[in-house]
N, C-alpha and C positions, 0 to 999 in steps of 0.2 A: 467643686466636686469633680472627681475623675470618672472615667468610664466605669460602669457598674458591672460586676461579674454576673453572668446569666446562667451559664452551664459549662461543664467540662465532661468530656466523653471520649471514647476511642472512636476512630473512624470505622463505620460499618462497611463491610464489603471491600476493604482494602486489598484483600487477596485477589479479587475478581476484576479489578479495574487496572489503571495504569500507574499506580503509585510506585511500584517496584522500578519502573523505567526512570523515575526521577528521585528515587530514595536518597541517593548521594548528594542531591542538591538541597534536601530538606534539613532544617536545624531548628532548635528551640528558638522561638521568636519569629519564625517565618510567617509572613502574612498570607492568608488564604482568602478565597472568596467563596460565597455560598449563593446558590440559585435554587429557587423553587422548581420542582419538576412535577406539576399537577397531572401530567399525562402518563406518569409512571404506572405501569400495569400492576405493580405489586403494592404500591402505597401512594394514594393520591396526595398525601402530605410529604412526600419525599423531598429532601433538600440535598442537592449535590454539593460536595466540597471539592474545590478546584485549587490547584497550584498553577498559576498562569492559565493555560488552556487545558492542562492535564487533569482528568478526573481521578481523584484519589479514592473516592467512595462517597458515603452518605452520612448525614446525621442519623444516629440510630432511631428506629421506630420507637415512639414513646417519648423521645426527646424533641421531636421535630414538629409537633402539632402547632404550637404557638408561633414558632419562628416561621413556619411555612405560611401561616395566615398573614403575617406582616409582610413577608416577601411578595406574596401574591397580590397584596394591596398596594405594592409599589414602594414600600419602605426599605429598600435595599441598603440605604446608608445608615440605617438604625443600628446595625450590628458590625462589630469588628471581630475578626477570627484569626487566631494565631496558634501555631503549634506550641504546646506547653510541655510536652515530654516525648522523648524518643527512646525506645529501648529495643535495639535490633536483636537482642538475645531472647526475647519472648516470642510467643505465637504471633504470626503475622497480623492477625486481627486485633492484637493488643499492642502493636509496636508504636503507634502514634496516638497521643492524646492531644485533643484540641480544646481550647477555651474560647467561648463566645462571650463577648461583652456588649452591653448596650452603650452606645456612644452618647456622651453628654450632648444635650441640645446646644447648637451653636447660637451665639448671641448675634442676631441679625438686626 
């Protein structure tokens, strides 16, 4: 069994963070990392999306509840995140789509 598709969405808040600083480095297939941000004043289920150390934005509210719970419980290796689509011609908030997959359990 391969990794299982979990969700696909646009990066929320891309306009407001540092994604434009690294936009030229991003391409389809680029691996990203996610981190829970339970201290976020706007959403206690907030999940940051990072390219290396650069904050690109967040998983959209409504898509983040379950992922946030797993991350807060320490299951950061459960998910793999990659850019699935880039469209520089559209509105900034819809330029980058991200796909989250659940990683297959390793045979230990």
